[in-house]
C-alpha positions as CSV (number, residue, x, y, z in Angstrom):
1,M,-2.9,-7.2,6.5
2,T,-1.0,-10.7,7.2
3,L,-2.4,-13.7,8.8
4,N,-2.6,-13.7,12.6
5,P,-0.5,-17.1,13.1
6,A,-2.2,-17.5,16.6
7,V,-5.8,-17.6,14.9
8,T,-6.5,-21.3,13.6
9,I,-9.6,-22.9,12.4
10,L,-9.8,-26.9,13.4
11,W,-11.9,-28.8,11.1
12,N,-14.0,-31.7,12.3
13,E,-11.9,-32.4,15.2
14,G,-13.4,-33.6,18.7
15,T,-17.2,-35.1,18.6
16,V,-20.3,-33.2,17.6
17,G,-21.4,-33.2,21.2
18,E,-18.2,-31.3,22.2
19,W,-18.8,-28.9,19.2
20,G,-22.3,-28.6,20.5
21,R,-21.2,-27.6,24.0
22,H,-19.3,-24.8,22.5
23,Y,-22.3,-23.6,20.4
24,A,-24.7,-23.6,23.4
25,A,-22.5,-21.1,25.2
26,I,-23.3,-18.5,22.6
27,P,-26.3,-16.3,23.6
28,R,-27.3,-15.2,20.4
29,S,-27.0,-18.4,18.2
30,T,-28.6,-18.6,14.9
31,L,-30.7,-21.2,13.4
32,P,-28.4,-22.1,10.2
33,Q,-25.6,-22.8,12.2
34,S,-27.4,-25.3,14.6
35,F,-26.3,-29.1,13.8
36,G,-30.3,-29.6,13.7
37,Y,-30.5,-27.2,10.6
38,A,-27.4,-29.3,9.0
39,S,-29.4,-32.4,9.6
40,A,-32.5,-30.8,7.8
41,M,-30.6,-29.5,4.9
42,A,-28.9,-33.1,4.3
43,K,-32.1,-34.7,4.2
44,T,-33.9,-32.2,1.9
45,R,-31.1,-30.9,-0.2
46,G,-27.9,-33.0,0.2
47,Y,-25.7,-30.9,2.1
48,V,-23.1,-32.3,4.0
49,P,-21.8,-30.1,7.1
50,R,-18.3,-29.2,8.1
51,L,-17.7,-28.4,11.6
52,G,-14.9,-25.7,12.6
53,L,-13.8,-24.6,15.8
54,I,-11.9,-21.4,15.8
55,Q,-9.2,-20.7,18.4
56,Q,-6.7,-18.2,19.4
57,G,-3.6,-20.1,20.6
58,E,-5.4,-22.8,22.6
59,H,-8.3,-21.1,23.6
60,P,-11.6,-21.5,21.5
61,I,-13.3,-18.0,20.6
62,G,-15.8,-19.0,17.8
63,L,-17.2,-21.6,15.7
64,V,-18.4,-22.1,12.1
65,Q,-20.6,-24.8,10.4
66,V,-20.2,-25.0,6.4
67,L,-22.7,-26.9,4.6
68,Q,-21.3,-28.3,1.1
69,R,-23.0,-30.0,-1.6
70,R,-21.5,-31.5,-4.7
71,S,-23.1,-32.1,-8.4
72,L,-21.8,-33.9,-11.3
73,K,-18.8,-34.6,-9.2
74,L,-17.2,-31.6,-11.0
75,F,-19.1,-28.5,-9.0
76,R,-19.2,-27.7,-5.1
77,Q,-21.6,-25.5,-3.5
78,T,-20.7,-24.0,-0.2
79,H,-22.8,-22.2,2.1
80,I,-21.8,-20.4,5.3
81,H,-24.9,-18.6,6.6
82,R,-25.2,-16.7,9.7
83,G,-21.5,-17.6,10.7
84,P,-19.0,-17.6,12.3
85,L,-20.3,-17.4,15.8
86,W,-18.0,-16.0,18.5
87,L,-17.7,-16.9,22.3
88,G,-17.4,-14.0,24.6
89,G,-18.8,-11.3,22.0
90,P,-17.7,-10.1,18.9
91,P,-13.9,-10.6,18.0
92,A,-11.1,-7.8,17.4
93,P,-11.1,-6.6,13.7
94,D,-8.1,-8.0,12.9
95,T,-9.4,-11.6,14.5
96,A,-12.1,-11.4,12.2
97,E,-10.0,-10.4,9.2
98,T,-8.0,-13.4,9.7
99,V,-10.8,-15.9,10.1
100,F,-12.5,-14.8,6.7
101,R,-9.1,-15.0,5.1
102,L,-8.7,-18.5,6.2
103,L,-12.3,-19.1,5.0
104,R,-11.2,-17.6,1.7
105,R,-8.4,-19.9,1.3
106,E,-10.5,-23.0,2.3
107,Y,-13.4,-22.0,0.1
108,P,-12.4,-20.4,-3.1
109,N,-15.1,-18.8,-5.5
110,H,-14.4,-20.0,-9.1
111,L,-16.3,-21.8,-11.8
112,F,-16.3,-25.1,-10.0
113,S,-16.6,-23.9,-6.7
114,R,-19.8,-21.6,-5.6
115,V,-19.4,-20.0,-2.0
116,S,-22.3,-18.2,-0.6
117,L,-21.3,-16.3,2.5
118,L,-23.5,-14.6,5.0
119,P,-21.4,-13.4,7.9
120,E,-23.2,-12.9,11.5
121,L,-21.4,-9.6,12.3
122,P,-22.7,-6.1,12.4
123,A,-22.8,-4.0,9.0
124,S,-20.3,-1.5,8.8
125,P,-18.0,0.2,6.4
126,E,-14.9,-1.3,7.9
127,M,-16.3,-5.0,7.9
128,A,-17.4,-4.4,4.4
129,A,-13.9,-3.4,3.4
130,A,-12.3,-6.1,5.4
131,L,-13.9,-8.8,3.7
132,E,-13.1,-7.4,0.4
133,R,-9.5,-7.3,1.3
134,C,-10.0,-11.0,1.9
135,G,-11.2,-11.8,-1.5
136,F,-15.1,-11.5,-0.8
137,R,-17.2,-9.9,-3.3
138,R,-20.7,-8.7,-2.1
139,I,-23.8,-9.7,-4.2
140,A,-26.6,-8.8,-2.1
141,P,-27.8,-6.7,1.0
142,G,-27.2,-8.1,4.5
143,Y,-29.8,-10.1,6.6
144,Q,-32.1,-7.8,8.8
145,T,-33.6,-9.2,12.2
146,G,-34.6,-7.8,15.4
147,W,-33.2,-9.9,18.9
148,L,-35.4,-9.6,22.0
149,D,-33.6,-10.1,25.3
150,L,-35.8,-12.7,27.2
151,S,-33.1,-12.6,30.2
152,L,-35.2,-10.1,31.7
153,K,-38.2,-10.4,33.8
154,P,-41.5,-10.8,32.0
155,E,-42.8,-7.5,33.4
156,A,-39.7,-5.9,32.1
157,I,-40.2,-7.6,28.7
158,R,-43.5,-6.4,28.3
159,A,-42.7,-3.0,29.4
160,R,-40.7,-2.8,26.5
161,F,-43.5,-3.3,24.1
162,A,-44.4,-0.2,21.8
163,G,-47.7,1.2,23.2
164,P,-50.0,-0.2,20.3
165,W,-48.4,-3.2,20.6
166,R,-49.3,-3.5,24.6
167,K,-52.8,-2.0,23.9
168,G,-53.6,-5.0,21.0
169,L,-52.0,-7.5,23.6
170,R,-54.4,-6.4,26.1
171,A,-57.3,-6.7,23.6
172,A,-56.3,-10.2,22.9
173,E,-56.3,-11.3,26.5
174,A,-59.8,-10.0,26.9
175,A,-61.1,-11.7,23.7
176,G,-61.9,-15.2,25.5
177,L,-58.9,-17.3,23.2
178,V,-57.8,-20.4,24.1
179,L,-54.1,-21.5,23.6
180,D,-53.2,-24.6,22.6
181,V,-49.3,-25.2,23.4
182,D,-47.9,-28.0,21.3
183,P,-44.0,-28.5,22.0
184,A,-43.9,-31.4,19.4
185,A,-45.7,-29.4,16.8
186,Q,-47.8,-32.1,15.7
187,N,-50.0,-29.9,13.5
188,L,-47.2,-28.4,11.7
189,P,-48.3,-29.8,8.2
190,W,-51.2,-27.9,8.8
191,L,-49.7,-24.8,9.9
192,V,-47.1,-25.1,6.8
193,R,-50.1,-25.2,4.3
194,Q,-51.7,-22.0,6.0
195,D,-48.4,-20.1,5.6
196,Q,-47.9,-21.0,2.0
197,K,-51.6,-20.0,1.2
198,Q,-50.7,-16.7,3.4
199,A,-47.5,-15.9,1.2
200,E,-49.5,-16.3,-1.8
201,T,-51.9,-13.7,-0.7
202,K,-49.6,-11.5,0.8
203,G,-46.5,-11.8,-1.8
204,Y,-43.9,-13.1,0.2
205,R,-41.6,-16.6,0.0
206,S,-42.5,-19.1,2.4
207,A,-39.9,-21.4,3.5
208,S,-39.8,-25.0,2.0
209,G,-42.5,-27.1,3.9
210,T,-40.2,-30.3,3.7
211,L,-37.5,-28.3,5.3
212,I,-39.7,-27.1,8.0
213,V,-41.0,-30.6,8.7
214,R,-37.5,-31.8,8.9
215,L,-36.0,-29.2,10.9
216,R,-38.8,-30.2,13.4
217,N,-38.2,-33.6,13.3
218,A,-34.2,-32.9,13.9
219,L,-35.0,-30.6,16.8
220,H,-37.8,-31.9,18.5
221,K,-35.9,-34.5,20.6
222,A,-33.7,-32.0,22.3
223,G,-36.7,-29.9,23.1
224,G,-36.4,-27.3,20.2
225,V,-40.0,-27.1,19.1
226,L,-42.6,-24.8,20.2
227,M,-45.8,-24.4,18.2
228,I,-48.6,-22.4,19.7
229,T,-52.3,-21.8,18.5
230,A,-54.9,-19.3,19.2
231,L,-58.6,-20.9,19.2
232,A,-61.6,-19.1,19.2
233,G,-64.0,-21.7,20.1
234,K,-62.6,-24.6,18.2
235,E,-61.5,-22.6,15.2
236,P,-57.9,-21.7,15.1
237,V,-57.4,-18.1,14.1
238,A,-53.5,-17.5,14.7
239,A,-50.6,-19.6,15.2
240,G,-46.8,-19.6,15.8
241,L,-43.9,-21.8,15.3
242,L,-40.7,-21.2,16.8
243,F,-37.3,-23.4,16.9
244,I,-35.2,-23.5,20.1
245,H,-31.2,-23.7,19.5
246,G,-28.8,-23.5,22.2
247,Q,-29.7,-20.4,24.4
248,A,-31.7,-18.7,21.6
249,A,-34.8,-19.3,19.5
250,T,-36.1,-18.1,16.2
251,Y,-39.3,-17.1,15.5
252,Q,-40.0,-19.3,12.3
253,I,-43.7,-19.0,11.2
254,G,-46.5,-16.6,12.3
255,W,-50.0,-17.1,10.9
256,S,-53.5,-15.4,11.4
257,N,-56.7,-15.3,9.5
258,A,-59.3,-12.2,9.3
259,A,-60.8,-13.3,12.6
260,G,-57.3,-13.5,14.1
261,R,-56.2,-10.0,13.1
262,K,-59.1,-8.6,14.4
263,S,-58.7,-10.1,17.8
264,N,-54.8,-9.4,17.8
265,A,-54.6,-13.0,18.5
266,M,-50.9,-13.2,17.0
267,R,-49.7,-10.8,19.9
268,L,-50.9,-13.4,22.5
269,V,-49.4,-16.2,20.5
270,L,-45.9,-14.3,20.8
271,W,-46.5,-13.2,24.6
272,R,-46.9,-16.7,25.5
273,A,-44.1,-18.1,23.5
274,I,-42.2,-15.7,25.2
275,E,-43.2,-17.2,28.8
276,E,-42.7,-20.6,27.2
277,L,-39.2,-20.0,26.1
278,K,-38.2,-18.6,29.3
279,K,-39.3,-21.7,30.8
280,C,-36.7,-23.4,28.5
281,G,-34.1,-21.3,29.4
282,V,-33.7,-19.1,26.5
283,T,-32.3,-15.8,26.6
284,A,-32.6,-14.2,23.0
285,L,-35.2,-14.3,20.4
286,D,-34.4,-13.8,16.8
287,L,-37.7,-12.5,15.5
288,G,-37.2,-14.2,12.0
289,G,-36.1,-11.3,9.7
290,I,-37.2,-8.1,8.9
291,N,-37.6,-6.1,5.8
292,P,-38.5,-2.5,6.1
293,D,-38.8,-1.5,2.3
294,D,-41.0,-4.6,1.1
295,A,-42.5,-5.5,4.0
296,P,-43.2,-2.5,6.7
297,G,-46.3,-3.8,8.4
298,V,-44.4,-7.1,9.4
299,T,-41.4,-5.3,10.2
300,E,-43.4,-2.9,12.6
301,F,-45.1,-5.5,14.0
302,K,-41.9,-7.3,15.0
303,L,-39.9,-4.4,16.2
304,G,-43.1,-3.3,18.2
305,L,-41.8,-6.3,20.7
306,G,-39.1,-3.8,21.6
307,G,-36.2,-5.7,20.1
308,E,-32.7,-4.8,18.9
309,A,-32.6,-4.3,15.1
310,V,-29.4,-5.7,13.5
311,E,-28.3,-5.7,10.2
312,T,-25.5,-8.2,8.9
313,P,-22.6,-6.9,6.2
314,G,-24.0,-8.4,3.3
315,L,-24.0,-11.7,1.2
316,Y,-21.0,-12.3,-0.3
317,R,-19.1,-14.8,-3.0
């Protein structure tokens, strides 16, 4: 396939605000493609963002945020994670392939340039073949998550919950729990510690506490943070952290102790989070990743909300 000359990527043109307005028009925007994420990664790991506006002719059709870091003045690490994102729905196959060819030309993978590409498109044999034709090599499976449609009325969202999920939610509502809604996530350091302890017990890898705190700092001014804690008396029994980015939000951390699990408190936390997100105009919730093979219980819990399970093509070099 030859390049479609009508498709181009404009790099670092216009203002961050203009780029952000395009980002805000994407219904299922992803957290790693948000400028707040870039700011947190810059302060935590030294990555510098590069913003690309994808155009077909003079018409914007998508965007991509690239994070780069140099070491020893010779080596360059490049991350393009959960992007590009597309305006107006997924692109035509030839358009997507042209964009990936342009990215490959701009970011070759060799001894001094290491590229990590996690494209945000549905997995399919056709897309895998297109990425290979563009010179990308698959090195790991794709990202799996669930997307929950929050554009529906609350009763319609609740009706989509699996039967056991609704039953557990009703039990939590009858348990006398008190919910603390914290749009500034003032107690985030406490929640990060609980999540790290929980990760050690359950055998999963928790996100960097420093990065999470800096994400909170970057997104808070734009109203992009929501932390909800369930209390039994004065004792926290469950808590959730969500980040809002454009029209979408991401479920970042969920924690509960033995008492919280017994009372199904996390279901109540998420239900209240859905109500709060709808008030903020959020129309899509990324459930923060699923892993049917290694974490079937967490996967069942998240998909019990009735979201759409999706999988991307893979991680590429």
